[in-house]
C-alpha positions, 0 to 999 in steps of 0.5 A: 551502497551506491547502486542497485547492481552488486550481484549479492543484492540483486534478486532481494532488491528486486523483490523488495522493490516489486512489493513497495511498487506494487503496493502504490500501483493497486491502492493508488487506481483504487482510489482513482475509481472514486474520481467523480464518484466521491461524497462532495468535490472536495473530496474527488479531488482529494482522492485524485490526488493522493491516487496520483501521489501514489502512481507517481510514487509507484512509477518511481519504485517500478522504473528502479526495480527494472533498473536493478533487474538488468531486463529491459523491462520497463515500470510499464512492463511491469504494470501491464504485463505481469500475471496476478499470481506475479503481483506482490502487493498487500491484499488490503489495498487491492480490496474493492472501495466498498462506501466512503468509510471503507476507503477511508479506514484502508486507506488510513491503515496503509498511510500510517504504514507507508508514513513510517516505513518512507521514513526509514527508508529515506535512511536507506544507503542505497541513495536513489531509494532513500531519495524516493523515499524522502519525497514518499514521507511528504505525500504520505504525510499528507495522505495520513493526515487526510485520511485520520482528520476523516477516520475521526469525523466519520467515527465521531459524527452520526449513529450511521457514519459511526456504524459505518466506520466501525463496520470497516474497520471490522472488516479490514483489521485482518487484513492489518497482520501481514503488512507488519510483517516483514520476512527473508528479503528485508532481512537479508537487505537489513544484513547488507546494509542496504535497508536500515532495520525495519522492526519498529515499524509494526509497534509504531503502528499499532499504537499509531492505529489506537491512538487514532480509532480511540479518538475517533470511539472505534472500538479496535477488532482482537488481532487473532487467528479466530476471533470468532467472526466468520471471514475474520482470519487474518490474511498472508500470503501477499508478498509471494502471489496469494490474493484474493480474486478482486486483483484479477478483475482490477488488473483486467481493467488496468491492464486491457489497453496496454495488452490490447494495444502492445506496441502503442506509444504513448 
């Protein structure tokens, strides 16, 4: 497939691209909230750069989604003029930053997934998507390396840093399951040979995450529907517009300028 205009793939391809773009847009916005607030100057710069990488990926992907959709919606339209229920991002990426350990654990979980996904999507028959994925793979490799180093540093650091990292992993673990579940959208694109088989990503992610958590002396939570801990039920439904209350608050802040001055030209 040389372009995304084939009628049989149009709707599912747009859906897939929105999922990819929204994940990166929302996490990029969350990380940008650390600007001026990170614990050290170097980390302030690092998180800002990672946020810019993710926002750049989001811009390219949402631009592509608009082109494939064919309704004259730009990446800005898709970012600023959709409601929360129309967003397809994982609940993982919309969670508030919390403390530094929480932010790092969230970034590590997503970066591990993103790196694996971009690696596979480099082989997509859709050349434009493959090119975006190739660039994303290079950037996500840095994001993964950076977050992994902090996972090990905090997990194996002081009693306080270890406690905070363990708490962060315990809280975030329930959001990781839906990241590794692919539905009829990916299945249809695979059937049409638009994207490669994604079935190995779940086991690769689980193995990579477990290895780092073990090295960081962090206990791996059980992934089950009811672990016996209040509020630890696995989440689902994000890809179909079901989100936590936090996404609405984030979008209200992110979209207010564009919605207040919809005719402004930047």
